[in-house]
MITI-564657 format. One record per residue (C-alpha): residue number from 0; residue in one letter; x, y, z. Coordinates in nm, 3 decimals, decimal comma. Example, Ala and Ser with C-alpha at 12.3 -4.5 7.8 and 13.67 -1.06 7.14 Angstrom:
+-----+--------+---------+---------+---------+
: num : residu :    east :   north :      up :
+-----+--------+---------+---------+---------+
:   0 :      A :   1,230 :  -0,450 :   0,780 :
:   1 :      S :   1,367 :  -0,106 :   0,714 :
+-----+--------+---------+---------+---------+
REM end
This chain:
+-----+--------+---------+---------+---------+
: num : residu :    east :   north :      up :
+-----+--------+---------+---------+---------+
:   0 :      X :  -7,613 :   6,955 :  -4,448 :
:   1 :      X :  -7,239 :   6,835 :  -4,444 :
:   2 :      X :  -6,934 :   7,008 :  -4,312 :
:   3 :      X :  -6,799 :   7,060 :  -4,703 :
:   4 :      X :  -7,150 :   7,221 :  -4,785 :
:   5 :      X :  -7,091 :   7,441 :  -4,469 :
:   6 :      X :  -6,749 :   7,587 :  -4,590 :
:   7 :      X :  -6,749 :   7,859 :  -4,811 :
:   8 :      X :  -6,552 :   7,881 :  -5,140 :
:   9 :      X :  -6,382 :   8,193 :  -5,024 :
:  10 :      X :  -6,240 :   8,014 :  -4,703 :
:  11 :      X :  -6,186 :   7,685 :  -4,863 :
:  12 :      X :  -5,987 :   7,858 :  -5,125 :
:  13 :      X :  -5,790 :   8,070 :  -4,874 :
:  14 :      X :  -5,699 :   7,789 :  -4,651 :
:  15 :      X :  -5,565 :   7,612 :  -4,975 :
:  16 :      X :  -5,315 :   7,941 :  -5,052 :
:  17 :      X :  -5,183 :   7,954 :  -4,701 :
:  18 :      X :  -5,169 :   7,541 :  -4,692 :
:  19 :      X :  -4,889 :   7,636 :  -5,044 :
:  20 :      X :  -4,721 :   7,902 :  -4,871 :
:  21 :      X :  -4,637 :   7,667 :  -4,521 :
:  22 :      X :  -4,525 :   7,364 :  -4,775 :
:  23 :      X :  -4,307 :   7,609 :  -4,976 :
:  24 :      X :  -4,202 :   7,753 :  -4,659 :
:  25 :      X :  -4,080 :   7,454 :  -4,515 :
:  26 :      X :  -3,920 :   7,323 :  -4,860 :
:  27 :      X :  -3,697 :   7,664 :  -4,888 :
:  28 :      X :  -3,658 :   7,600 :  -4,521 :
:  29 :      X :  -3,532 :   7,213 :  -4,548 :
:  30 :      X :  -3,324 :   7,301 :  -4,860 :
:  31 :      X :  -3,141 :   7,581 :  -4,696 :
:  32 :      X :  -3,095 :   7,363 :  -4,384 :
:  33 :      X :  -2,932 :   7,060 :  -4,595 :
:  34 :      X :  -2,709 :   7,349 :  -4,757 :
:  35 :      X :  -2,567 :   7,381 :  -4,392 :
:  36 :      X :  -2,536 :   7,023 :  -4,322 :
:  37 :      X :  -2,369 :   6,948 :  -4,630 :
:  38 :      X :  -2,092 :   7,235 :  -4,521 :
:  39 :      X :  -2,038 :   7,074 :  -4,193 :
:  40 :      X :  -1,956 :   6,729 :  -4,288 :
:  41 :      X :  -1,577 :   6,728 :  -4,283 :
:  42 :      X :  -1,332 :   6,877 :  -4,513 :
:  43 :      X :  -1,476 :   6,734 :  -4,871 :
:  44 :      X :  -1,839 :   6,929 :  -4,810 :
:  45 :      X :  -1,621 :   7,253 :  -4,631 :
:  46 :      X :  -1,546 :   7,320 :  -5,052 :
:  47 :      X :  -1,953 :   7,366 :  -5,105 :
:  48 :      X :  -2,136 :   7,664 :  -5,065 :
:  49 :      X :  -2,531 :   7,665 :  -4,914 :
:  50 :      X :  -2,814 :   7,643 :  -5,154 :
:  51 :      X :  -3,072 :   7,926 :  -5,116 :
:  52 :      X :  -3,401 :   7,969 :  -5,156 :
:  53 :      X :  -3,538 :   8,209 :  -5,313 :
:  54 :      X :  -3,820 :   8,343 :  -5,114 :
:  55 :      X :  -4,151 :   8,418 :  -5,327 :
:  56 :      X :  -4,178 :   8,739 :  -5,504 :
:  57 :      X :  -3,807 :   8,827 :  -5,546 :
:  58 :      X :  -3,563 :   8,742 :  -5,806 :
:  59 :      X :  -3,235 :   8,523 :  -5,719 :
:  60 :      X :  -3,050 :   8,868 :  -5,803 :
:  61 :      X :  -3,043 :   9,227 :  -5,879 :
:  62 :      X :  -3,173 :   9,309 :  -6,229 :
:  63 :      X :  -2,861 :   9,456 :  -6,386 :
:  64 :      X :  -2,696 :   9,069 :  -6,330 :
:  65 :      X :  -2,657 :   8,890 :  -6,652 :
:  66 :      X :  -2,804 :   8,541 :  -6,647 :
:  67 :      X :  -2,494 :   8,383 :  -6,819 :
:  68 :      X :  -2,179 :   8,597 :  -6,743 :
:  69 :      X :  -1,801 :   8,547 :  -6,835 :
:  70 :      X :  -1,562 :   8,374 :  -6,597 :
:  71 :      X :  -1,316 :   8,568 :  -6,412 :
:  72 :      X :  -1,018 :   8,426 :  -6,606 :
:  73 :      X :  -1,195 :   8,505 :  -6,922 :
:  74 :      X :  -1,292 :   8,882 :  -6,836 :
:  75 :      X :  -0,942 :   8,928 :  -6,809 :
:  76 :      X :  -0,811 :   8,749 :  -7,118 :
:  77 :      X :  -1,098 :   8,951 :  -7,346 :
:  78 :      X :  -0,960 :   9,308 :  -7,127 :
:  79 :      X :  -0,543 :   9,162 :  -7,202 :
:  80 :      X :  -0,617 :   9,055 :  -7,606 :
:  81 :      X :  -0,802 :   9,398 :  -7,692 :
:  82 :      X :  -0,501 :   9,558 :  -7,473 :
:  83 :      X :  -0,251 :   9,452 :  -7,704 :
:  84 :      X :  -0,430 :   9,523 :  -8,054 :
:  85 :      X :  -0,163 :   9,851 :  -8,147 :
:  86 :      X :  -0,479 :  10,042 :  -8,343 :
:  87 :      X :  -0,598 :  10,067 :  -7,963 :
:  88 :      X :  -0,584 :  10,353 :  -7,735 :
:  89 :      X :  -0,543 :  10,200 :  -7,400 :
:  90 :      X :  -0,617 :  10,396 :  -7,089 :
:  91 :      X :  -0,433 :  10,364 :  -6,745 :
:  92 :      X :  -0,684 :  10,195 :  -6,487 :
:  93 :      X :  -0,536 :  10,207 :  -6,147 :
:  94 :      X :  -0,837 :   9,997 :  -6,018 :
:  95 :      X :  -0,947 :   9,670 :  -6,070 :
:  96 :      X :  -1,298 :   9,685 :  -6,285 :
:  97 :      X :  -1,562 :   9,676 :  -6,027 :
:  98 :      X :  -1,781 :   9,399 :  -6,216 :
:  99 :      X :  -1,483 :   9,152 :  -6,248 :
: 100 :      X :  -1,449 :   9,182 :  -5,877 :
: 101 :      X :  -1,754 :   9,097 :  -5,748 :
: 102 :      X :  -1,740 :   8,821 :  -6,037 :
: 103 :      X :  -1,423 :   8,751 :  -5,798 :
: 104 :      X :  -1,603 :   8,754 :  -5,493 :
: 105 :      X :  -1,925 :   8,547 :  -5,608 :
: 106 :      X :  -1,665 :   8,279 :  -5,774 :
: 107 :      X :  -1,488 :   8,318 :  -5,426 :
: 108 :      X :  -1,835 :   8,248 :  -5,198 :
: 109 :      X :  -1,953 :   8,023 :  -5,419 :
: 110 :      X :  -1,620 :   7,788 :  -5,423 :
: 111 :      X :  -1,568 :   7,794 :  -5,823 :
: 112 :      X :  -1,293 :   7,871 :  -6,016 :
: 113 :      X :  -0,929 :   7,925 :  -5,891 :
: 114 :      X :  -0,980 :   8,176 :  -5,669 :
: 115 :      X :  -1,034 :   7,954 :  -5,320 :
: 116 :      X :  -1,313 :   7,882 :  -5,101 :
: 117 :      X :  -1,471 :   8,110 :  -4,853 :
: 118 :      X :  -1,637 :   7,829 :  -4,672 :
: 119 :      X :  -1,293 :   7,624 :  -4,643 :
: 120 :      X :  -1,108 :   7,946 :  -4,552 :
: 121 :      X :  -1,385 :   7,984 :  -4,225 :
: 122 :      X :  -1,333 :   7,630 :  -4,108 :
: 123 :      X :  -1,046 :   7,624 :  -4,160 :
: 124 :      X :  -0,983 :   7,918 :  -3,940 :
: 125 :      X :  -1,243 :   7,786 :  -3,720 :
: 126 :      X :  -0,961 :   7,459 :  -3,659 :
: 127 :      X :  -0,754 :   7,713 :  -3,585 :
: 128 :      X :  -0,904 :   7,860 :  -3,294 :
: 129 :      X :  -0,974 :   7,537 :  -3,154 :
: 130 :      X :  -0,673 :   7,378 :  -3,105 :
: 131 :      X :  -0,567 :   7,741 :  -2,959 :
: 132 :      X :  -0,829 :   7,711 :  -2,722 :
: 133 :      X :  -0,765 :   7,372 :  -2,598 :
: 134 :      X :  -0,377 :   7,498 :  -2,559 :
: 135 :      X :  -0,545 :   7,821 :  -2,322 :
: 136 :      X :  -0,786 :   7,596 :  -2,153 :
: 137 :      X :  -0,492 :   7,427 :  -2,022 :
: 138 :      X :  -0,358 :   7,674 :  -1,830 :
: 139 :      X :  -0,670 :   7,749 :  -1,617 :
: 140 :      X :  -0,619 :   7,811 :  -1,279 :
: 141 :      X :  -0,878 :   7,640 :  -1,041 :
: 142 :      X :  -1,159 :   7,848 :  -1,003 :
: 143 :      X :  -1,073 :   8,078 :  -1,267 :
: 144 :      X :  -1,396 :   8,221 :  -1,458 :
: 145 :      X :  -1,313 :   8,223 :  -1,840 :
: 146 :      X :  -1,459 :   8,366 :  -2,074 :
: 147 :      X :  -1,497 :   8,350 :  -2,489 :
: 148 :      X :  -1,672 :   8,664 :  -2,688 :
: 149 :      X :  -1,802 :   8,621 :  -3,004 :
: 150 :      X :  -1,937 :   8,846 :  -3,294 :
: 151 :      X :  -2,266 :   8,775 :  -3,500 :
: 152 :      X :  -2,270 :   8,871 :  -3,852 :
: 153 :      X :  -2,009 :   8,674 :  -4,057 :
: 154 :      X :  -1,858 :   8,495 :  -3,761 :
: 155 :      X :  -2,164 :   8,334 :  -3,604 :
: 156 :      X :  -2,428 :   8,363 :  -3,793 :
: 157 :      X :  -2,392 :   8,398 :  -4,185 :
: 158 :      X :  -2,591 :   8,628 :  -4,431 :
: 159 :      X :  -2,414 :   8,456 :  -4,728 :
: 160 :      X :  -2,779 :   8,414 :  -4,867 :
: 161 :      X :  -2,904 :   8,799 :  -4,832 :
: 162 :      X :  -2,532 :   8,922 :  -4,961 :
: 163 :      X :  -2,559 :   8,661 :  -5,286 :
: 164 :      X :  -2,954 :   8,822 :  -5,334 :
: 165 :      X :  -2,815 :   9,155 :  -5,303 :
: 166 :      X :  -2,532 :   9,072 :  -5,583 :
: 167 :      X :  -2,297 :   9,142 :  -5,330 :
: 168 :      X :  -2,376 :   9,538 :  -5,268 :
: 169 :      X :  -2,445 :   9,506 :  -4,878 :
: 170 :      X :  -2,773 :   9,736 :  -4,921 :
: 171 :      X :  -2,843 :   9,847 :  -4,550 :
: 172 :      X :  -3,224 :   9,868 :  -4,592 :
: 173 :      X :  -3,233 :   9,498 :  -4,681 :
: 174 :      X :  -2,954 :   9,340 :  -4,489 :
: 175 :      X :  -3,135 :   9,452 :  -4,150 :
: 176 :      X :  -3,482 :   9,316 :  -4,273 :
: 177 :      X :  -3,303 :   8,997 :  -4,360 :
: 178 :      X :  -3,103 :   8,990 :  -4,043 :
: 179 :      X :  -3,432 :   8,981 :  -3,830 :
: 180 :      X :  -3,593 :   8,741 :  -4,056 :
: 181 :      X :  -3,660 :   8,387 :  -3,936 :
: 182 :      X :  -3,458 :   8,265 :  -4,241 :
: 183 :      X :  -3,182 :   8,426 :  -4,075 :
: 184 :      X :  -3,081 :   8,179 :  -3,848 :
: 185 :      X :  -2,795 :   8,001 :  -4,089 :
: 186 :      X :  -2,507 :   7,923 :  -3,915 :
: 187 :      X :  -2,149 :   7,856 :  -3,947 :
: 188 :      X :  -2,084 :   7,519 :  -3,837 :
: 189 :      X :  -1,686 :   7,593 :  -3,780 :
: 190 :      X :  -1,834 :   7,864 :  -3,522 :
: 191 :      X :  -2,085 :   7,662 :  -3,348 :
: 192 :      X :  -1,826 :   7,369 :  -3,338 :
: 193 :      X :  -1,591 :   7,611 :  -3,155 :
: 194 :      X :  -1,867 :   7,712 :  -2,958 :
: 195 :      X :  -1,993 :   7,379 :  -2,798 :
: 196 :      X :  -1,656 :   7,353 :  -2,748 :
: 197 :      X :  -1,593 :   7,595 :  -2,512 :
: 198 :      X :  -1,916 :   7,536 :  -2,347 :
: 199 :      X :  -1,793 :   7,190 :  -2,298 :
: 200 :      X :  -1,508 :   7,326 :  -2,117 :
: 201 :      X :  -1,673 :   7,498 :  -1,940 :
: 202 :      X :  -1,621 :   7,877 :  -2,049 :
: 203 :      X :  -1,861 :   8,154 :  -2,060 :
: 204 :      X :  -1,961 :   8,269 :  -2,417 :
: 205 :      X :  -2,065 :   8,628 :  -2,492 :
: 206 :      X :  -2,207 :   8,749 :  -2,784 :
: 207 :      X :  -2,139 :   9,127 :  -2,874 :
: 208 :      X :  -2,272 :   9,283 :  -3,208 :
: 209 :      X :  -2,284 :   9,595 :  -3,340 :
: 210 :      X :  -2,645 :   9,531 :  -3,432 :
: 211 :      X :  -2,934 :   9,786 :  -3,267 :
: 212 :      X :  -3,093 :   9,680 :  -2,960 :
: 213 :      X :  -3,421 :   9,675 :  -3,132 :
: 214 :      X :  -3,316 :   9,348 :  -3,302 :
: 215 :      X :  -3,267 :   9,197 :  -2,979 :
: 216 :      X :  -3,541 :   8,910 :  -2,957 :
: 217 :      X :  -3,489 :   8,861 :  -3,313 :
: 218 :      X :  -3,142 :   8,810 :  -3,280 :
: 219 :      X :  -3,157 :   8,604 :  -2,970 :
: 220 :      X :  -3,436 :   8,360 :  -3,112 :
: 221 :      X :  -3,190 :   8,320 :  -3,436 :
: 222 :      X :  -2,866 :   8,201 :  -3,237 :
: 223 :      X :  -3,112 :   7,956 :  -3,060 :
: 224 :      X :  -3,228 :   7,862 :  -3,366 :
: 225 :      X :  -2,876 :   7,782 :  -3,553 :
: 226 :      X :  -2,773 :   7,581 :  -3,263 :
: 227 :      X :  -2,592 :   7,801 :  -2,981 :
: 228 :      X :  -2,742 :   7,664 :  -2,684 :
: 229 :      X :  -2,626 :   7,828 :  -2,309 :
: 230 :      X :  -2,446 :   8,130 :  -2,353 :
: 231 :      X :  -2,419 :   8,382 :  -2,104 :
: 232 :      X :  -2,511 :   8,728 :  -2,276 :
: 233 :      X :  -2,572 :   8,914 :  -2,541 :
: 234 :      X :  -2,498 :   9,238 :  -2,607 :
: 235 :      X :  -2,628 :   9,498 :  -2,895 :
: 236 :      X :  -2,617 :   9,849 :  -2,926 :
: 237 :      X :  -2,846 :  10,062 :  -2,686 :
: 238 :      X :  -2,872 :  10,422 :  -2,630 :
: 239 :      X :  -2,549 :  10,644 :  -2,646 :
: 240 :      X :  -2,336 :  10,309 :  -2,794 :
: 241 :      X :  -2,556 :  10,368 :  -3,146 :
: 242 :      X :  -2,327 :  10,653 :  -3,217 :
: 243 :      X :  -2,008 :  10,497 :  -3,079 :
: 244 :      X :  -1,710 :  10,397 :  -3,286 :
: 245 :      X :  -1,720 :  10,039 :  -3,341 :
: 246 :      X :  -1,352 :   9,974 :  -3,148 :
: 247 :      X :  -1,497 :  10,198 :  -2,826 :
: 248 :      X :  -1,823 :   9,979 :  -2,805 :
: 249 :      X :  -1,711 :   9,660 :  -2,804 :
: 250 :      X :  -1,414 :   9,741 :  -2,583 :
: 251 :      X :  -1,701 :   9,893 :  -2,330 :
: 252 :      X :  -1,865 :   9,570 :  -2,346 :
: 253 :      X :  -1,572 :   9,347 :  -2,351 :
: 254 :      X :  -1,457 :   9,554 :  -2,021 :
: 255 :      X :  -1,842 :   9,497 :  -1,834 :
: 256 :      X :  -1,704 :   9,136 :  -1,903 :
: 257 :      X :  -1,367 :   9,143 :  -1,718 :
: 258 :      X :  -1,487 :   9,361 :  -1,407 :
: 259 :      X :  -1,759 :   9,073 :  -1,379 :
: 260 :      X :  -1,444 :   8,851 :  -1,271 :
: 261 :      X :  -1,381 :   8,693 :  -1,628 :
: 262 :      X :  -1,069 :   8,627 :  -1,782 :
: 263 :      X :  -1,134 :   8,633 :  -2,181 :
: 264 :      X :  -0,923 :   8,409 :  -2,297 :
: 265 :      X :  -1,040 :   8,433 :  -2,709 :
: 266 :      X :  -1,290 :   8,689 :  -2,892 :
: 267 :      X :  -1,377 :   8,597 :  -3,281 :
: 268 :      X :  -1,503 :   8,831 :  -3,487 :
: 269 :      X :  -1,432 :   8,896 :  -3,920 :
: 270 :      X :  -1,369 :   9,294 :  -3,881 :
: 271 :      X :  -1,055 :   9,429 :  -3,717 :
: 272 :      X :  -1,264 :   9,670 :  -3,471 :
: 273 :      X :  -1,466 :   9,358 :  -3,377 :
: 274 :      X :  -1,134 :   9,259 :  -3,191 :
: 275 :      X :  -0,918 :   9,596 :  -3,162 :
: 276 :      X :  -0,959 :   9,829 :  -2,833 :
: 277 :      X :  -0,953 :   9,802 :  -2,455 :
: 278 :      X :  -0,969 :   9,437 :  -2,250 :
: 279 :      X :  -0,874 :   9,262 :  -2,549 :
: 280 :      X :  -0,889 :   8,897 :  -2,506 :
: 281 :      X :  -0,582 :   8,704 :  -2,479 :
: 282 :      X :  -0,640 :   8,509 :  -2,853 :
: 283 :      X :  -0,786 :   8,722 :  -3,066 :
: 284 :      X :  -0,976 :   8,535 :  -3,398 :
: 285 :      X :  -1,005 :   8,706 :  -3,717 :
: 286 :      X :  -1,222 :   8,542 :  -3,988 :
: 287 :      X :  -1,211 :   8,609 :  -4,351 :
: 288 :      X :  -1,486 :   8,841 :  -4,495 :
: 289 :      X :  -1,484 :   8,942 :  -4,850 :
: 290 :      X :  -1,783 :   9,101 :  -4,848 :
: 291 :      X :  -1,776 :   9,410 :  -4,650 :
: 292 :      X :  -1,562 :   9,628 :  -4,418 :
: 293 :      X :  -1,684 :   9,802 :  -4,094 :
: 294 :      X :  -1,403 :  10,019 :  -3,941 :
+-----+--------+---------+---------+---------+
REM end
């Protein structure tokens, strides 16, 4: 009996389905990696947002988003034209319309329209940090241990694809499932450059994140997958830290670094709470984050 006749039809179908799933995953990963590579290829490439694959069985965005939406400028022009009609009683609206604000956020994240480019702004800030690092390294004393502290989300790794899929709603359950997935190793190229520059200068790098300790293994794997090799420490919230204010928790973790004999020369984060508090770095680098706010 031939080998082909020995394999049951069910097994053959299952094998084909698994093969298709594997190919689909590899193609999605390639698309995502290519998007990040484009981001890393100079000033012009910094104007381009990465391409996000859509996992099987999931829509590209939440159900209420229109397939074709007006531009921010068109939405504003429509409102102004209608408000100028003398037959219309216009309401006082002190808050910007949330739908239009979300259009503006999407345009900024995707680098379209006239509202700027998130990726270019993050990269520009990373370049400023690189120059500042050169200056502080020049002040190093013989035998001195220098440290850099990096936040993770929207600082070292980008959750852009998940935020986009959530229509920039920052939905906790979906977001936390995403950040432990293999797809969540999307690097912010400027921060990786800064990391590598620090390591080349003999600076030890410590990650301090607000993620819970249960996400340690996935977080470490995604950092490695994104290219962060040779870091010194990784701190996540454990025990009583899970209920601490972010500033208190991160201050506590920075103090451990100082108590270990380090001089913290730079700290990088996307939230003010990443940078404030005790045992502050000599230079604090605030990256832009228009997507969410964590006190």
